[in-house]
KESE-903647 format. One record per residue (C-alpha): residue number from 1; y, z, x. Coordinates in steps of 0.2 Angstrom, whole numbers. Each point is the difference from the previous one (the first is absolute). Example, Ala and Ser with C-alpha at 12.3 -4.5 7.8 and 13.67 -1.06 7.14 Angstrom:
2
> 1, -22, 39, 62
> 2, 17, -3, 6
//
This chain:
489
> 1, -1, 1, 1
> 2, 13, 2, 14
> 3, -3, -15, 7
> 4, 5, -9, -15
> 5, 16, 9, -3
> 6, 4, -1, 17
> 7, -4, -20, -1
> 8, 10, -1, -17
> 9, 16, 8, 8
> 10, 0, -11, 14
> 11, -2, -16, -12
> 12, 16, 7, -7
> 13, 11, 4, 14
> 14, -4, -16, 8
> 15, 12, -12, -4
> 16, -6, -16, -8
> 17, 6, -17, 6
> 18, 12, -9, -12
> 19, -7, -17, -7
> 20, 10, -14, 6
> 21, 11, -7, -16
> 22, 15, -13, -6
> 23, 10, -8, 15
> 24, 17, -1, -6
> 25, 13, -11, 11
> 26, 19, 11, 4
> 27, 15, -6, 6
> 28, -8, 6, 19
> 29, -16, -6, -2
> 30, -18, 1, -10
> 31, -8, 18, -4
> 32, -19, 2, -5
> 33, 0, 16, -11
> 34, -16, 12, -5
> 35, -5, -3, -19
> 36, -3, 16, -10
> 37, -16, -1, -13
> 38, 12, 4, -14
> 39, 8, -18, 6
> 40, 17, 8, 8
> 41, 5, -9, 17
> 42, 5, 15, 13
> 43, 11, -9, 17
> 44, 3, 13, 14
> 45, 9, -1, 15
> 46, 14, -13, -4
> 47, 12, -2, 13
> 48, 17, -1, -8
> 49, 9, 0, 17
> 50, -2, 0, 19
> 51, -8, 14, 10
> 52, 17, 13, 1
> 53, -7, 2, 19
> 54, 6, -3, 17
> 55, 19, -9, -2
> 56, -1, 3, -17
> 57, 0, 20, -2
> 58, 13, 6, -8
> 59, 7, -19, -5
> 60, 2, -6, -19
> 61, -20, -8, -5
> 62, -3, -17, 8
> 63, -9, -13, -12
> 64, -18, -1, 1
> 65, -8, -12, 13
> 66, -9, -15, -12
> 67, -18, -3, 5
> 68, -13, -11, -2
> 69, -15, 0, -7
> 70, -7, 14, -13
> 71, 5, 16, 4
> 72, -12, 15, -4
> 73, 8, 10, -16
> 74, -15, 14, 0
> 75, 7, 13, 11
> 76, 12, 12, -2
> 77, 14, -1, 14
> 78, 6, 15, 11
> 79, 11, 13, -8
> 80, 17, 2, 9
> 81, 1, 14, 16
> 82, 1, 16, -7
> 83, -7, 19, 5
> 84, -14, 5, -8
> 85, 6, 13, -15
> 86, -17, 1, -7
> 87, 0, -6, -15
> 88, 5, -18, 8
> 89, -15, 0, 13
> 90, -6, -15, -6
> 91, 15, -8, 4
> 92, 4, 9, 16
> 93, -15, -6, 6
> 94, 1, -16, 10
> 95, 18, -4, -5
> 96, 11, -13, 7
> 97, 16, -6, 3
> 98, -5, -17, -4
> 99, -2, 6, -20
> 100, 10, -11, -10
> 101, -10, -6, -13
> 102, -3, 2, -20
> 103, -17, 0, -12
> 104, -2, -10, -15
> 105, -12, 1, -16
> 106, 0, -10, -13
> 107, -11, -2, -14
> 108, 3, -19, -3
> 109, 6, -13, 12
> 110, 3, -12, -12
> 111, 6, 9, -16
> 112, 4, -11, -15
> 113, 18, 11, 1
> 114, 7, 7, 14
> 115, -4, 19, 5
> 116, 11, 14, 1
> 117, 2, 7, 18
> 118, 1, 16, 4
> 119, 5, 4, 21
> 120, -8, 16, 4
> 121, 13, 11, 16
> 122, -10, 15, 3
> 123, 6, 18, 6
> 124, -2, 10, 15
> 125, 19, 7, 5
> 126, 3, -17, 8
> 127, -11, 5, 13
> 128, -17, -1, -7
> 129, -12, -9, -10
> 130, -6, -19, -3
> 131, -5, -15, -11
> 132, -17, 1, -1
> 133, -10, 6, -16
> 134, 12, -4, -13
> 135, -5, -18, -6
> 136, -17, 5, -5
> 137, 10, 10, -13
> 138, -6, -3, -20
> 139, 19, -5, -2
> 140, -5, -18, 5
> 141, -15, -1, -14
> 142, 16, 5, -12
> 143, 6, -18, 5
> 144, 11, 3, 15
> 145, 1, -7, 17
> 146, 2, 14, 9
> 147, 8, -1, 19
> 148, -1, 14, 12
> 149, 13, 0, 15
> 150, 3, 9, 17
> 151, 15, 3, 9
> 152, 4, 8, 18
> 153, 0, 21, -2
> 154, 8, 13, 7
> 155, 10, -4, 19
> 156, -5, -18, 0
> 157, 5, -4, -19
> 158, 16, 12, -3
> 159, 6, 5, 18
> 160, 20, -6, 5
> 161, 6, 1, 18
> 162, 17, -5, 7
> 163, -11, -13, 11
> 164, -8, -7, -13
> 165, 16, -3, -11
> 166, 10, -8, 16
> 167, -15, -12, 0
> 168, 3, -4, -16
> 169, 9, -14, -9
> 170, 5, 9, -13
> 171, 3, 16, 9
> 172, -13, 11, -9
> 173, -17, 10, 3
> 174, -13, 8, -10
> 175, -5, -5, -17
> 176, -15, -11, 7
> 177, -10, 7, -10
> 178, 9, -6, -15
> 179, 3, -18, 6
> 180, -18, -1, 3
> 181, -3, 5, -18
> 182, 13, -15, -5
> 183, -7, -12, 13
> 184, -19, 4, -14
> 185, 11, -1, -16
> 186, 5, -18, 7
> 187, -18, -6, 4
> 188, -6, 5, -19
> 189, 14, -9, -5
> 190, -5, -17, 10
> 191, -20, 2, -4
> 192, -4, 11, -13
> 193, 0, -13, -11
> 194, -17, -6, 10
> 195, -10, 16, -6
> 196, 4, -4, -17
> 197, 15, 12, 0
> 198, 20, -4, -9
> 199, 10, 0, 13
> 200, 15, 2, -10
> 201, -8, 17, -8
> 202, -2, 14, 15
> 203, 1, 16, -2
> 204, 0, 12, 15
> 205, -5, 17, -4
> 206, -3, 14, 16
> 207, -3, 20, 0
> 208, 8, 11, 9
> 209, 8, -5, 16
> 210, -6, -16, -11
> 211, 9, 3, -12
> 212, 15, 4, 12
> 213, -1, -17, 6
> 214, -1, -9, -17
> 215, 17, 10, -4
> 216, 8, -7, 18
> 217, -6, -19, -4
> 218, 10, 0, -17
> 219, 16, 4, 11
> 220, -3, -11, 14
> 221, 7, -16, 1
> 222, -13, -8, 10
> 223, -15, 4, -14
> 224, 13, -8, -17
> 225, -11, -11, -6
> 226, -16, 5, 4
> 227, -8, 7, -12
> 228, 4, 4, -21
> 229, -6, 16, -3
> 230, 0, 19, 8
> 231, -11, 15, 0
> 232, 5, 15, 9
> 233, -13, 13, -1
> 234, 6, 19, 9
> 235, 10, -7, 12
> 236, 21, -9, -2
> 237, 12, -7, 12
> 238, 5, 14, 8
> 239, -12, 16, -4
> 240, 18, 9, -3
> 241, 1, 1, 15
> 242, 18, -5, 9
> 243, -1, -19, 9
> 244, 0, -3, 18
> 245, 13, -11, 10
> 246, -5, -11, 14
> 247, 5, 12, 11
> 248, -7, 15, -6
> 249, -16, -9, 1
> 250, 3, -7, 18
> 251, 1, 18, 4
> 252, -17, 2, -5
> 253, -6, -18, 7
> 254, 6, 8, 15
> 255, -8, 17, 2
> 256, -15, -8, -3
> 257, 1, -12, 15
> 258, 3, 17, 8
> 259, -14, 8, -6
> 260, -12, -17, 6
> 261, 9, 3, 18
> 262, 10, -13, 1
> 263, 16, 5, 12
> 264, 6, -20, 0
> 265, 2, -5, -17
> 266, 1, -20, -5
> 267, -9, -11, -14
> 268, -10, -6, 12
> 269, -6, 16, 7
> 270, -2, 8, -17
> 271, -13, -14, -4
> 272, -10, 8, 14
> 273, -4, 17, -7
> 274, -17, 1, -4
> 275, -2, 2, -18
> 276, -9, 16, 0
> 277, 13, 9, 14
> 278, 13, -8, -16
> 279, -8, 8, -15
> 280, -2, 17, 7
> 281, 18, -1, 9
> 282, 5, -4, -18
> 283, -11, 14, -8
> 284, 10, 13, 14
> 285, 17, -3, -5
> 286, 11, 14, -9
> 287, 1, 0, -17
> 288, 17, -11, -4
> 289, 13, 9, -11
> 290, -1, 0, -20
> 291, -22, -1, 2
> 292, -12, 10, -4
> 293, -9, -3, 16
> 294, -3, -15, 13
> 295, -15, -5, -10
> 296, 14, -8, -12
> 297, 11, -7, 11
> 298, -8, -20, -5
> 299, 4, 6, -17
> 300, 20, 2, 5
> 301, 8, -18, -3
> 302, 10, -6, 13
> 303, 15, -10, -6
> 304, -2, -13, 13
> 305, 13, -13, -7
> 306, -10, -14, -1
> 307, -18, 5, -11
> 308, 9, 14, -9
> 309, 19, -2, 2
> 310, 4, 16, -10
> 311, -4, 17, -6
> 312, -13, -2, -15
> 313, 10, 10, -8
> 314, 14, -11, 2
> 315, -9, -15, -4
> 316, -8, 8, -18
> 317, 15, 8, -5
> 318, 9, -16, -2
> 319, -12, -8, -8
> 320, -6, -12, 17
> 321, -14, -7, 6
> 322, -16, -9, -11
> 323, 2, 3, -20
> 324, -19, -1, -3
> 325, -11, 10, -12
> 326, -5, 17, 8
> 327, -14, 15, -3
> 328, 5, 14, 10
> 329, -8, 15, -2
> 330, -7, 17, 11
> 331, -13, 13, -3
> 332, -1, 16, -6
> 333, -2, 10, 17
> 334, 4, -12, 16
> 335, 2, 6, 18
> 336, 6, 16, 7
> 337, 12, -2, 12
> 338, 9, 16, 2
> 339, -15, 12, 9
> 340, 8, 16, 1
> 341, 14, 8, -14
> 342, 15, -3, 13
> 343, -4, -18, -1
> 344, -2, 1, -18
> 345, 19, 8, -4
> 346, 8, -12, 12
> 347, -8, -15, -7
> 348, 6, 7, -17
> 349, 19, 3, 8
> 350, -1, -18, 8
> 351, -3, -7, -18
> 352, 10, 10, -12
> 353, 15, 3, 11
> 354, 9, 16, -10
> 355, -10, -2, -14
> 356, -17, 7, 11
> 357, -4, 16, -8
> 358, 0, 17, 10
> 359, -15, 12, 2
> 360, -13, -15, -3
> 361, -15, 6, 13
> 362, -10, -13, -2
> 363, -15, 11, 9
> 364, -16, -10, -8
> 365, -5, -15, 4
> 366, 1, -5, -16
> 367, 17, 2, -1
> 368, 2, -9, 15
> 369, -9, -14, -5
> 370, 8, -2, -19
> 371, 19, 0, 11
> 372, -7, -14, 11
> 373, -6, -10, -13
> 374, 15, 2, -11
> 375, 12, -3, 13
> 376, -7, -16, 11
> 377, -11, -8, -15
> 378, 4, 3, -18
> 379, 19, 2, 1
> 380, 3, -15, 12
> 381, -10, -10, -14
> 382, 6, 4, -15
> 383, 19, -3, 11
> 384, -8, -17, 3
> 385, -4, -3, -18
> 386, 17, 5, -6
> 387, 10, -11, 11
> 388, -12, -14, -1
> 389, 3, 2, -18
> 390, 18, -1, 1
> 391, -2, -14, 10
> 392, -8, -9, -15
> 393, -17, 0, 7
> 394, -15, 3, -13
> 395, -7, 16, 8
> 396, -17, 10, -5
> 397, -1, 17, 6
> 398, -16, 9, 4
> 399, -7, 18, 4
> 400, -17, 2, 6
> 401, -11, 19, -1
> 402, -16, -5, -9
> 403, -13, 7, 10
> 404, -17, -2, -7
> 405, -12, 13, -9
> 406, -5, 13, 14
> 407, 9, -9, 15
> 408, 14, 2, 11
> 409, 18, -1, -7
> 410, 7, -15, 2
> 411, 9, -1, 16
> 412, 8, -12, 11
> 413, -6, -20, -1
> 414, -15, 9, -13
> 415, 7, -15, -11
> 416, -5, -12, 12
> 417, -21, 0, -7
> 418, 7, -3, -17
> 419, 8, -15, 3
> 420, -13, -9, 9
> 421, -12, 6, -7
> 422, -7, -2, -17
> 423, -7, 14, -13
> 424, -17, 2, 4
> 425, 2, -6, 18
> 426, -1, 9, 16
> 427, -1, 19, -13
> 428, 14, -8, -10
> 429, -2, 11, -17
> 430, 1, -13, -15
> 431, 15, 11, -6
> 432, 10, 0, 15
> 433, 18, -5, 0
> 434, 2, -23, -3
> 435, 11, -1, 17
> 436, -11, -15, 4
> 437, 4, -8, -16
> 438, 17, 3, -1
> 439, 4, -7, 17
> 440, -9, -14, -5
> 441, 9, -3, -17
> 442, 17, 3, 11
> 443, -6, -14, 15
> 444, -5, -14, -17
> 445, 16, 4, -7
> 446, 15, 10, 9
> 447, -7, 13, -15
> 448, -11, 14, 0
> 449, -3, 0, -19
> 450, -12, -8, -11
> 451, -18, -3, 0
> 452, -3, 15, -11
> 453, 6, 13, 14
> 454, 10, 14, -5
> 455, 20, -4, -3
> 456, 9, 2, 16
> 457, 18, 2, -5
> 458, 12, -9, 14
> 459, 12, 12, 10
> 460, 15, 6, -8
> 461, 7, 13, 10
> 462, -6, 11, -12
> 463, -18, 6, 5
> 464, -9, -13, -8
> 465, -17, -6, 10
> 466, -18, 4, 2
> 467, -7, 16, 5
> 468, -18, -3, 5
> 469, -8, 18, -3
> 470, -15, 9, -2
> 471, 4, 2, -19
> 472, 2, -19, 0
> 473, 17, -14, 0
> 474, 12, 6, -9
> 475, 21, -8, 2
> 476, 8, 18, 6
> 477, 1, -1, 18
> 478, 4, 16, 12
> 479, 17, 1, 4
> 480, 3, 16, 12
> 481, 15, 7, -1
> 482, 3, 0, 19
> 483, 5, -19, -3
> 484, 16, 4, -10
> 485, 8, 5, 14
> 486, -9, -9, 15
> 487, 11, -10, 12
> 488, -6, -15, 8
> 489, 9, -8, 14
//
């Protein structure tokens, strides 16, 4: 019996070789994907830009090099360089600077009518994560052409430095990861029709840092016209923190260069730093002013004057950026950025100023988690929803707090399993919130309503929205009183 069990476990853990599938020709060459038993076709490791290595490190993404013959698109490309943070161990293993690839899953290469496209921007504090795994989602079974993209992370994707600024024709540096995302979206506009997708119906969506990046792309001049709808999950442009100007970001880059052992710095010498040394040097920097810890350094927006031209809240306040339909929300319990009562009191004072109450002790971890959730996630999402509404954008606001019976409380990223899997799949209970169905309706029509789903009213500035909770889906969302007086720079 033990031999049989061991054999079964071995066979379950041994990856099966994908079956070669149909061939698709895109602008740069021909690809061979894999055919799934249910008819879906998956393509992995598709280059959308040239490798950002050697002299291309810390430069805007260059066009991919066309290839001859048939390129094998059966296997995922390495993730972008990152340190092992435990949750991202598979991404960190085998990571490579040559990482600007995307993946596409389609239910039909030749549908009667072009299919809606959803482009996923992964999270991970803009320093971790990757594209692999996403396109196997059952979103594809619902008639979605699903794309998952990679972008440069950490110091390789977001570091500014005076030497890099000086060599740039735009006199800017940093935000390379955001430029990578824009390059991927341009690839989608040019090529997604070859996969059965509609290039005129593209929804970008992301969680955590990916949600922030979705918010920033709506404000970036370089992303104009590259998508038609947006979903921000547990992330907003800025996260409620003050943005950095270019000089402040350059100072962080100088600190990283010193930490990597460079005494004489030029753009050329920066490009000689070994990747591991660079990542370790970035981990060792002091926490920038206004942030809870050094791990959030790449979540603070850099106003470089090129990719991001002004603090996000200013663009939002004047109704600027792309006015595309928006779903935005956060979870009831997110991340505790306040590590002790003193951190929490300082965070509250920064957010409320003279309105900050006195006598708050924040003695328990639960109290600090609630405060961090409100100040970093819930309140910024409410502010963005209201400012977009005032600009004439149709907005749907949500709060996610569903925890399965007997399961752990909903926390940061808990909503992902309900978006990427259908009820009954991967342990998702049949009565779980229908997030995936709402997301699909939104991608199809620009409105999440319809298809027999509970009505989801547009955000009207008076707390109209959906709450996905343990007692079901309701049209009342949580609005912490702390949001009333919160200041977001």
